C-alpha positions, 0 to 999 in steps of 0.5 A: 321572631316572625319578622325576623324570618322574616327579613332574612328571608327576603335577605336570602332571596335577593342576596341571590338576586344579586349573585346571578347577575353574572349569569343574566347578561344575554337573552340566553343567560336571562331566559334560559340560564345559558340552557344548564340547568342541573336537575335538582333546580330543574324539578324545583322550578317546575315544582314551585311555578305549578303549586302558588297561594290558590292552590295552598289557599284557595283550592285546597279549601274549595275542594277539601270543603266540595269532596272531602278527603277525596280531594287528595286525588286531585294532588295525585294528579298534579303528581303522576300527570301534570309532573311525572308524564309531563317530563316523559313525554315533554321533557327530552323533546322539548330540549331537543327541538327548541334547541334546534329550533334555536327558540326561547319562548313558546311562541319563538318555538310555534314561528319557527316549527311552523315557519309563521311569524302570524302563528308566533304573534296570536300565540304571544297575545294569548300570553300576554292576554291571559297570564295577567289576570293569572298572575293577580290571581296569585296575591289571593289568598296571602291578605287573610294569612297576612292578617292572621300573622301579623295584622298588616294590610292586604296591599302593604303585603302586595307591594312587599311580595311584588318590590322583592319579586321584580328585585330578584328576577330583574337581577339575576334573570332565569338563574336566580328565579331557579336557585330562589326557586329550589329554597322557596321548595325546600320551605314549602316540602318542610312547612307543609308536611309539619303543618298537616301534623299540626293540624292533625293532631288538635284534631285528636291525631289522623285516625280521630280527625279521619273518623270525626270527619266521617261523622260529618253531614251536608244534606246539600251535597249529599246524604251518604254517611261517611261521605267526605270520608270516603275513595271519591267523596260525594261528586266524583265527576266534578272532581275528576274534571278538578285533575283534568284541569289541575294536571293535564293544564301544567302541559300547555302553560308555558312558564310550565313549558318553558323549564324543558328548554333550559334543563342542562342535559340527559341525565338531569332529564331523569333525576329531574323527572324523579325529583319535580313527582315526590315534590308534587305528591308531597306539596300539592297531595298534601295541600290537597289532603289538608283541605279535606278535613276543613269541615272538621272546623265549619263551627269557625267556618263560614263559607257562605259569607267568608267565601272557600279561600277563609277554610285554610287559614281558619284551620291554622289559625289556631297553631303555634306563633312559630308555626303560622310564621312557617305558614306565612313563608310558605305561602310566601315562597309557593307565591312568589315562586310562581309569580317570577316565573310569570313575569318571566314568561311573559317578559321574554315573550312579549320581548322576543316575539311580539316587539323583536319582530314588529317593533324593533327587528334589528334590537340586539341581545343588549337590548332584549335583555333591558327590555326584558327587565323593564317588562318585568316591572310593568307586568309586576305593576300592572298585576299588583294595580289588579290585585290591589281593584280587586282587592279596595272595590266590588269588581268580580271581573278580574276575578272571574277572568283569573278563574278561566287564564289556566283553561285558555292558555293550557286548552290553546297551547297544549295539543298543538305543542304535544303534537308539534313534538311529536307529528310532522303531518300537524298544520298551521291551520290546526294550531291556530283552530286549537287557539281560537276555539279555546281562547274565545270559550273560555272568555264566552264562559265568562260573559254568557255562563248561563248560556251554557250546558250546566257541566260546563258553566263552572270554569274548570269543568269547562277549560279541562273540556277545552283542553280535552277537545284540542286533542281531537281538534288539531289531529282532525284539522290537520286531516283536513288542511293542506301538508305543511311544507316538507322540508320545513318539518324535515328540517324541525326533526332531524335533531330526533336523528343526530347521533350522539356518542354516550356513556356504556351506563347511559346505553349498553351498545352491542 
């Protein structure tokens, strides 16, 4: 039964990829789906790219163990800051200006917005360096779940996931990814609700489980009775940094922002905002809420020996075979949707912003699409090899680099991108300072972590600080550096002033 469900699931994904080939014949179609993607597909593509096995298995287990039920705040932050506010603040303006500047990627946006080829190349190099280890991290968390459900070796899981993702992304491009994300999103919504109910039921129901959690004590964390069932948990300050990194980070991640480039129209943005927020509330809120009950299974879990990634699989190991099958498909869905989004962002950036600019300047549409398809394969192979190397050896460098990828990417791009959508005063120099500051800070955090202040020794805290620092650095550097070219800036912002007729239901009129 478990194997049959997987086979049906894989057949549907590949079938959609082949069906969407007609949408992926040129760059605009392959990368953006022709900028005609509706609200449901865009919202689910945004949500499924946001939440992967890293969140479900890694973060939910780790933060649930450390903060108890208060870890749910991370999920609430993901919904309000990472989804609702991201759509409200960035959605419309990103869609309007990116189309006006004819940009399909984030580096291309920077290059056109600031009239700077070096800025475009610099952004593409940062994306290339930090998206690869982030992509490799998606395979983490699958090993224990597949071993628990099918007794399959981790290497087979990696290869299977990589091959299937490559097939539907190469065949159908962004549109295939968006449709598959929608299906995977439905699985994630249904799966997380069902699994929470089953796990809590195994502990006597919600109130009994909450009462049990209130009786858990850990003198190494806090001496306060009932701390793991409390509103803010044992460490509110570090929990706040988790919320900032995992929520605000989406504002600067290229694979997330790129979803706004492809959305169809105004109505789709309004609907997408609501759908995306509700999706995040259920999936992210549900994951962290579930993880908050991890300590009820402490008699079965040895975190010191097996790490935080063992918590969620242990919690699920007592479920029925059909529910375990659902869990495996849920985590596969979460990982494959994010993987497809990341390899699309990586291949399009390297092709459009790097190879076409520096190596093959006369590359036409067909050659660009072909190159992107080849690079999808290359990126998936590299990430798979990194995941296998980490699994088969004692290499820890890769795992460390994964931890800083989110902080480096979001810290580099969040402030320059957001301010560039709203302010005419932002300068190229401010972008460069933000790029360099966050990238250097996060790399230094790998090699010189003990020398950092205690609060910044955690890559999570360091990444959150990098993002917040960018919001201060960009306006300050813009104030003290030469003003940007007025004609260039006025041209970029002219798109916001264009007149457009709308139905009376949208605007009341005179």
